[in-house]
Backbone as a chain_set.jsonl record, in Angstrom:
{"seq": "MKQLQLVALIAMAICVGCEATNQTAGMGNQEQKRLAQLQRQQQDLAQYDESEQNLWNSQVDILNRGTNPAIKY", "coords": {"N": [[12.011, 199.25, 93.614], [12.251, 196.688, 94.662], [12.901, 195.25, 92.376], [15.442, 196.212, 91.772], [16.886, 195.298, 93.985], [16.629, 192.559, 93.53], [18.015, 192.258, 91.107], [20.57, 193.042, 91.97], [21.064, 191.02, 93.822], [21.134, 188.744, 92.159], [23.325, 189.411, 90.538], [25.334, 189.447, 92.45], [25.312, 186.759, 93.235], [26.193, 185.554, 90.903], [28.791, 186.586, 90.73], [29.951, 185.514, 93.066], [29.742, 182.8, 92.472], [31.458, 182.611, 90.257], [33.894, 183.208, 91.454], [34.234, 181.035, 93.172], [34.54, 178.9, 91.363], [36.896, 179.629, 90.093], [38.773, 179.349, 92.1], [38.778, 176.595, 92.603], [39.56, 175.619, 90.189], [42.206, 176.078, 90.017], [45.76, 175.309, 90.405], [46.571, 172.196, 91.838], [47.856, 170.847, 94.971], [49.586, 168.654, 94.636], [50.347, 169.019, 91.991], [51.739, 171.429, 92.187], [53.891, 170.618, 93.77], [55.093, 168.775, 92.036], [55.88, 170.427, 89.896], [57.671, 172.086, 91.249], [59.644, 170.24, 91.924], [60.558, 169.54, 89.356], [61.653, 171.988, 88.587], [63.738, 172.201, 90.453], [65.311, 170.032, 89.635], [66.048, 170.886, 87.077], [67.577, 173.116, 87.741], [69.641, 171.873, 89.13], [70.782, 170.328, 87.087], [71.651, 172.333, 85.438], [73.936, 173.212, 86.6], [75.981, 171.547, 85.847], [78.067, 170.841, 83.11], [77.969, 169.262, 79.838], [80.151, 167.518, 79.556], [80.864, 166.841, 82.179], [78.552, 165.504, 82.97], [78.655, 163.319, 81.218], [81.011, 162.075, 82.123], [80.272, 161.39, 84.743], [78.128, 159.622, 84.211], [79.51, 157.586, 82.864], [81.164, 156.626, 84.889], [79.255, 155.623, 86.658], [78.241, 153.588, 85.059], [80.499, 151.921, 84.928], [80.724, 151.164, 87.609], [78.314, 149.813, 87.919], [78.42, 147.724, 86.016], [81.013, 146.826, 85.894], [81.964, 145.073, 87.885], [80.623, 142.738, 87.743], [80.929, 139.716, 86.31], [79.097, 138.376, 84.738], [77.708, 140.145, 83.189], [78.006, 141.443, 80.023], [80.085, 143.808, 78.341]], "CA": [[13.066, 198.966, 94.569], [12.404, 195.244, 94.767], [13.57, 194.781, 91.174], [16.848, 196.563, 91.913], [17.455, 194.36, 94.952], [16.689, 191.26, 92.891], [19.116, 192.313, 90.151], [21.809, 193.076, 92.753], [21.244, 189.686, 94.403], [21.536, 187.838, 91.079], [24.693, 189.778, 90.152], [26.229, 189.006, 93.522], [25.382, 185.297, 93.178], [27.044, 185.216, 89.756], [30.185, 186.89, 91.086], [30.409, 184.536, 94.055], [29.884, 181.535, 91.759], [32.67, 182.67, 89.442], [35.043, 183.159, 92.359], [34.376, 179.675, 93.688], [35.068, 178.015, 90.33], [38.279, 180.004, 89.826], [39.636, 178.81, 93.144], [38.908, 175.143, 92.486], [40.186, 175.281, 88.917], [43.626, 176.367, 90.119], [46.693, 174.201, 90.487], [46.497, 171.437, 93.068], [49.072, 170.751, 95.775], [50.486, 167.685, 94.008], [50.892, 169.622, 90.78], [52.737, 172.41, 92.612], [55.074, 169.872, 94.211], [55.733, 168.197, 90.858], [56.549, 171.494, 89.164], [58.815, 172.524, 92.05], [60.683, 169.219, 91.775], [61.136, 169.691, 88.02], [62.496, 173.186, 88.597], [64.961, 171.871, 91.188], [66.13, 169.17, 88.785], [66.614, 171.704, 86.01], [68.635, 173.934, 88.331], [70.773, 170.986, 89.418], [71.42, 169.958, 85.827], [72.27, 173.518, 84.844], [75.242, 173.411, 87.223], [76.966, 170.672, 85.231], [78.077, 170.853, 81.657], [77.77, 167.95, 79.24], [81.301, 166.639, 79.795], [80.764, 166.324, 83.547], [77.476, 164.517, 82.985], [79.152, 162.112, 80.558], [81.967, 161.435, 83.018], [79.501, 160.808, 85.835], [77.391, 158.466, 83.694], [80.445, 156.496, 82.565], [81.592, 156.053, 86.168], [78.135, 154.828, 87.154], [78.217, 152.375, 84.246], [81.618, 151.056, 85.356], [80.369, 150.594, 88.91], [77.19, 148.886, 87.781], [78.707, 146.578, 85.167], [82.407, 146.434, 85.936], [82.311, 144.057, 88.881], [79.821, 141.526, 87.525], [81.421, 139.071, 85.085], [77.996, 137.841, 83.952], [77.207, 141.191, 82.299], [78.985, 141.793, 78.997], [80.208, 145.244, 78.113]], "C": [[13.328, 197.465, 94.673], [13.15, 194.689, 93.553], [15.075, 195.057, 91.252], [17.55, 195.617, 92.887], [17.606, 192.97, 94.338], [17.846, 191.193, 91.893], [20.453, 192.299, 90.882], [22.103, 191.701, 93.35], [21.71, 188.69, 93.344], [22.979, 188.132, 90.652], [25.698, 189.309, 91.193], [26.395, 187.478, 93.495], [26.274, 184.86, 92.02], [28.508, 185.458, 90.09], [30.748, 185.878, 92.074], [30.613, 183.18, 93.385], [31.141, 181.505, 90.919], [33.918, 182.576, 90.307], [35.293, 181.74, 92.848], [34.964, 178.751, 92.621], [36.508, 178.37, 89.995], [39.22, 179.409, 90.866], [39.817, 177.308, 92.989], [39.591, 174.743, 91.186], [41.688, 175.541, 88.94], [44.464, 175.113, 90.26], [46.577, 173.514, 91.85], [47.853, 171.351, 93.756], [50.077, 169.793, 95.139], [51.14, 168.262, 92.759], [51.955, 170.658, 91.12], [54.02, 171.724, 93.045], [55.835, 169.305, 93.022], [56.492, 169.256, 90.064], [57.769, 172.009, 89.924], [59.967, 171.532, 91.932], [61.345, 169.315, 90.401], [62.053, 170.908, 87.949], [63.801, 172.932, 89.33], [65.883, 171.001, 90.344], [66.783, 169.964, 87.664], [67.738, 172.584, 86.541], [69.861, 173.088, 88.635], [71.521, 170.625, 88.14], [72.122, 171.138, 85.177], [73.664, 173.768, 85.419], [76.341, 172.648, 86.488], [76.919, 170.82, 83.718], [78.025, 169.412, 81.134], [78.933, 166.999, 79.515], [81.268, 166.055, 81.21], [79.663, 165.279, 83.654], [77.919, 163.213, 82.324], [80.126, 161.354, 81.442], [81.24, 160.723, 84.16], [78.777, 159.544, 85.365], [78.324, 157.305, 83.374], [80.944, 155.842, 83.854], [80.489, 155.181, 86.769], [78.04, 153.527, 86.376], [79.309, 151.405, 84.666], [81.288, 150.39, 86.687], [79.262, 149.552, 88.78], [77.556, 147.62, 87.02], [80.118, 146.04, 85.341], [82.752, 145.31, 86.871], [81.526, 142.778, 88.706], [80.266, 140.873, 86.223], [80.29, 138.513, 84.215], [77.447, 138.873, 82.971], [78.303, 141.556, 81.311], [78.975, 143.29, 78.772], [79.586, 145.631, 76.803]], "O": [[14.475, 197.028, 94.761], [13.944, 193.758, 93.688], [15.883, 194.223, 90.842], [18.676, 195.187, 92.639], [18.593, 192.28, 94.593], [18.57, 190.198, 91.838], [21.379, 191.611, 90.453], [23.254, 191.267, 93.38], [22.593, 187.875, 93.612], [23.762, 187.208, 90.431], [26.781, 188.832, 90.855], [27.496, 186.97, 93.707], [27.028, 183.895, 92.148], [29.367, 184.636, 89.772], [31.888, 185.436, 91.936], [31.573, 182.479, 93.705], [31.826, 180.483, 90.867], [34.893, 181.928, 89.924], [36.44, 181.299, 92.927], [35.8, 177.904, 92.937], [37.281, 177.48, 89.641], [40.339, 179.012, 90.541], [40.912, 176.796, 93.224], [40.142, 173.647, 91.089], [42.374, 175.246, 87.961], [43.946, 173.996, 90.238], [46.494, 174.177, 92.884], [48.873, 171.736, 93.186], [51.274, 170.078, 95.103], [52.321, 168.032, 92.496], [52.965, 170.759, 90.423], [55.115, 172.189, 92.727], [57.065, 169.343, 92.989], [57.612, 169.016, 89.613], [58.788, 172.332, 89.314], [61.128, 171.93, 91.849], [62.564, 169.184, 90.294], [63.11, 170.857, 87.321], [64.858, 173.387, 88.893], [67.097, 171.205, 90.335], [67.948, 169.736, 87.338], [68.746, 172.777, 85.86], [70.991, 173.528, 88.424], [72.752, 170.617, 88.117], [73.09, 170.953, 84.44], [74.478, 174.455, 84.802], [77.502, 173.058, 86.506], [75.843, 170.914, 83.127], [78.036, 168.462, 81.917], [78.721, 165.799, 79.69], [81.613, 164.89, 81.404], [79.822, 164.277, 84.351], [77.599, 162.128, 82.81], [80.079, 160.126, 81.509], [81.564, 159.584, 84.496], [78.811, 158.518, 86.043], [77.961, 156.15, 83.593], [81.126, 154.626, 83.897], [80.769, 154.121, 87.327], [77.788, 152.473, 86.959], [79.072, 150.2, 84.752], [81.54, 149.2, 86.873], [79.283, 148.527, 89.461], [77.053, 146.545, 87.343], [80.389, 144.899, 84.966], [83.765, 144.641, 86.664], [81.739, 141.82, 89.448], [80.012, 141.41, 85.145], [80.524, 138.205, 83.046], [76.779, 138.5, 82.006], [79.404, 141.935, 81.712], [77.962, 143.954, 78.991], [79.594, 146.807, 76.44]]}, "num_chains": 1, "name": "protein.A"}
């Protein structure tokens, strides 16, 4: 009987140890936030086609460089 209890105790300790390492090996909070942000960016970019992105980028370039005579085009 004592041997059976000892085997059960060792098996239980192994199972509890495996559970603890699985929980800590999971994704951290920062990693979850980073992945969520990447997904949001991908969804935002999916709304616009390439021509709209090019138009937006050209307008930003004009605003950034168009009013400063020291910057050449």
